[in-house]
C-alpha positions as CSV (number, residue, x, y, z in Angstrom):
1,M,-20.0,-55.9,-75.0
2,G,-21.7,-55.8,-71.6
3,F,-25.2,-57.1,-70.8
4,Q,-26.6,-53.6,-70.4
5,T,-25.1,-52.6,-73.8
6,I,-26.7,-55.5,-75.5
7,K,-30.1,-54.8,-73.8
8,A,-29.9,-51.2,-74.9
9,S,-28.9,-52.0,-78.4
10,Q,-31.8,-54.3,-78.8
11,G,-34.3,-52.0,-77.2
12,I,-35.0,-54.4,-74.3
13,S,-36.0,-52.2,-71.4
14,S,-36.6,-55.0,-68.9
15,V,-36.9,-58.7,-68.5
16,Q,-40.3,-60.0,-67.5
17,S,-40.5,-62.8,-65.0
18,G,-42.8,-65.8,-65.8
19,V,-42.3,-65.2,-69.6
20,S,-39.9,-67.4,-71.4
21,Y,-36.9,-65.7,-72.9
22,E,-38.0,-66.6,-76.4
23,E,-41.5,-65.1,-75.9
24,N,-39.9,-62.0,-74.4
25,V,-37.6,-61.6,-77.4
26,K,-40.4,-62.2,-79.9
27,S,-42.6,-59.6,-78.1
28,Q,-39.9,-57.0,-78.4
29,N,-38.8,-57.9,-81.9
30,A,-35.3,-58.4,-80.8
31,I,-32.6,-60.9,-81.8
32,P,-31.8,-63.3,-78.9
33,A,-28.2,-62.5,-77.7
34,V,-28.4,-62.7,-74.0
35,P,-29.4,-65.4,-71.6
36,A,-32.8,-65.2,-69.8
37,V,-32.6,-63.4,-66.5
38,S,-35.0,-64.6,-63.7
39,G,-36.4,-62.2,-61.2
40,R,-36.9,-58.5,-61.3
41,I,-33.7,-57.2,-59.9
42,E,-31.9,-55.3,-62.6
43,E,-28.7,-53.4,-63.1
44,T,-28.5,-50.2,-65.1
45,V,-25.5,-48.2,-66.1
46,I,-26.3,-44.5,-66.3
47,S,-24.1,-42.0,-68.0
48,V,-24.6,-38.5,-69.4
49,G,-25.2,-40.1,-72.8
50,N,-28.1,-42.3,-71.7
51,Q,-29.4,-40.3,-68.8
52,H,-32.5,-39.2,-70.8
53,R,-33.6,-42.8,-70.9
54,Y,-33.3,-43.4,-67.1
55,G,-34.2,-39.9,-65.8
56,Q,-36.2,-41.0,-62.8
57,L,-33.8,-43.8,-61.9
58,F,-30.9,-41.4,-62.0
59,I,-32.8,-39.0,-59.7
60,D,-33.7,-41.8,-57.4
61,N,-30.1,-42.9,-57.2
62,L,-29.0,-39.3,-56.2
63,K,-31.8,-39.3,-53.6
64,A,-30.6,-42.6,-52.2
65,R,-27.1,-41.2,-51.9
66,K,-28.5,-38.3,-49.9
67,T,-30.4,-40.7,-47.6
68,V,-27.3,-42.8,-46.9
69,F,-24.6,-40.2,-46.7
70,I,-26.4,-37.2,-45.3
71,D,-29.5,-38.5,-43.5
72,Q,-28.1,-41.7,-42.1
73,K,-24.3,-41.1,-41.8
74,S,-24.7,-37.4,-41.0
75,W,-22.0,-36.3,-43.4
76,D,-21.9,-32.6,-44.1
77,L,-22.3,-32.7,-47.9
78,H,-24.0,-30.4,-50.3
79,H,-27.4,-31.4,-51.5
80,T,-30.4,-29.8,-53.2
81,E,-34.0,-31.0,-53.9
82,G,-33.4,-34.1,-51.8
83,M,-30.4,-35.2,-54.0
84,E,-26.7,-35.5,-53.2
85,F,-24.3,-34.9,-56.1
86,D,-20.8,-33.5,-56.3
87,Q,-17.9,-32.5,-58.5
88,Y,-17.3,-36.2,-59.5
89,D,-20.7,-36.6,-61.2
90,T,-19.2,-35.7,-64.6
91,P,-19.6,-36.9,-68.2
92,Q,-16.7,-39.2,-67.5
93,S,-18.5,-40.9,-64.6
94,R,-20.9,-43.9,-64.7
95,S,-23.5,-44.8,-62.1
96,V,-24.2,-48.5,-61.8
97,V,-27.7,-48.8,-60.1
98,I,-29.2,-52.0,-58.8
99,H,-32.9,-51.7,-58.7
100,E,-36.1,-53.7,-58.2
101,Y,-39.6,-52.5,-59.2
102,G,-38.3,-49.0,-59.6
103,R,-36.7,-48.9,-56.1
104,V,-33.0,-48.3,-55.8
105,L,-31.3,-51.1,-53.8
106,A,-27.7,-50.1,-54.4
107,G,-25.5,-47.9,-56.5
108,V,-21.9,-47.1,-57.2
109,R,-20.3,-44.3,-59.1
110,L,-17.3,-45.3,-61.3
111,L,-14.8,-42.7,-62.5
112,P,-11.5,-43.4,-64.3
113,T,-8.4,-42.5,-62.4
114,T,-7.4,-40.5,-65.5
115,A,-10.4,-38.3,-65.2
116,R,-10.0,-34.6,-64.7
117,C,-12.6,-31.9,-64.0
118,G,-11.1,-28.5,-63.1
119,C,-8.7,-29.1,-60.3
120,Y,-10.3,-32.4,-59.3
121,S,-9.4,-35.9,-60.4
122,Y,-10.9,-38.8,-58.5
123,M,-12.1,-38.9,-54.9
124,L,-9.5,-41.0,-53.2
125,R,-6.6,-39.1,-54.7
126,D,-8.2,-35.7,-54.0
127,A,-9.0,-36.7,-50.4
128,Q,-5.4,-37.9,-49.8
129,L,-4.1,-34.6,-51.2
130,G,-6.3,-32.7,-48.7
131,M,-8.6,-31.2,-51.4
132,L,-11.7,-32.5,-49.6
133,P,-11.5,-31.0,-46.1
134,D,-15.1,-32.0,-45.3
135,I,-14.5,-35.7,-45.7
136,P,-15.2,-37.4,-42.3
137,D,-12.1,-38.3,-40.3
138,Y,-13.3,-41.9,-39.8
139,V,-13.3,-42.6,-43.5
140,P,-10.0,-44.2,-44.3
141,V,-8.2,-42.8,-47.3
142,S,-5.1,-44.7,-48.0
143,Y,-2.4,-44.7,-50.7
144,T,-3.0,-48.4,-51.0
145,H,-6.2,-47.6,-52.8
146,L,-4.4,-45.6,-55.4
147,R,-3.1,-47.0,-58.6
148,A,-0.1,-49.2,-58.0
149,H,2.2,-47.1,-60.2
150,E,1.4,-43.9,-58.4
151,T,3.6,-42.7,-55.6
152,R,3.5,-39.6,-53.4
153,H,5.8,-37.9,-55.8
154,D,3.4,-38.5,-58.7
155,L,0.6,-36.8,-56.8
């Protein structure tokens, strides 16, 4: 069971700095099961199933993606209302967001290589197959990134 799962199952929404772990647990009526975490940088795993608990963080992560990929890197990607999202943001994906005081510091989207949504699977494979014509030329897409047991014939 991961740290985030334990936090969620105990109802712990954050860890307070300057408060001992035991005091933090008592104040939230939780059973101690995870070590104390110092600082205020947190990781949150967001999925379709828990998105309602992290709505603003989820939106801020999509806005951060727009800032990085569209505003800073000038990639020609679809966006709306200041957010970048695409066909890979599905119920099968997970967004791991690193944040501090409500500010997104980093984020990564995880999607199993077995995932399918319409004609799409996962980004590296689809880019290599030419299904993403708008991907910038300078972004390396290599078969070495694919699963070891996949070959060109399997694609």
